[in-house]
N, C-alpha and C positions, 0 to 999 in steps of 0.2 A: 658682377656682384651688385645688387641694389643697395641704395642708401638705407641706413637704419632709420626707423620712424621714432619720433619722440612720443612719449605717453601724453596724449591730448588731455586726459583727465587731470594729470598732475600739472600740466601747463596752465590749466584754468584755475587750479587751486593755490598754486605757489607762485611767488614772484621774487626777484632779486632786489636787494637794496643797492645803494650806490657803493657801499663798501664790500659787496659780494656776499653778504649774509642772505639767508633765505627767509622770506616773510610768509606768514600763514595767517589764516583767520581762525578764530576760536570756535570751539564746538559748543553744544548745548544752547543754541539760540533759536531753534526752530519751533518747538512746541512746548506745551505745559509751562507757559511763562507766568501764569498767575501765582504759582507756588514759589517763584524766584523773586527775590527782593529787587527793588529798583536799582540799588547800588550794584548788585551782582550783574544785572542785565546791562547796565551802563558800562561796566568793566569788560564784559564779554564783547562789546562792540569794537574794542581796541584790537589791533593786530598784535601777533606775537612772533617770536623768532624760533626757528628750529635749532636743535642741538647740532653739534659738529658732525656726529655720526649720521644722523638722519639727513642732514643737509647734503652730505656727500652722496647718499643714495638718490635723493630727489634731484640733484643736479645732473646725474647721469640720465635720469628719466626725462628731464626737461630738455636737455640739449643734445640728445642722441641723434 
């Protein structure tokens, strides 16, 4: 039986914090930036965390 492969796309998009939570980058940062305020764009640069349910799914994809 071969080893299970991890989802490479998920591995590039998510990372774990020291406490085991799953870190993600925010969406809506790629185009049409002139219509977004400077404050909104600045806040989108910060990373966010996944919810518990989503984190469980992502962890199986990352570490499979």
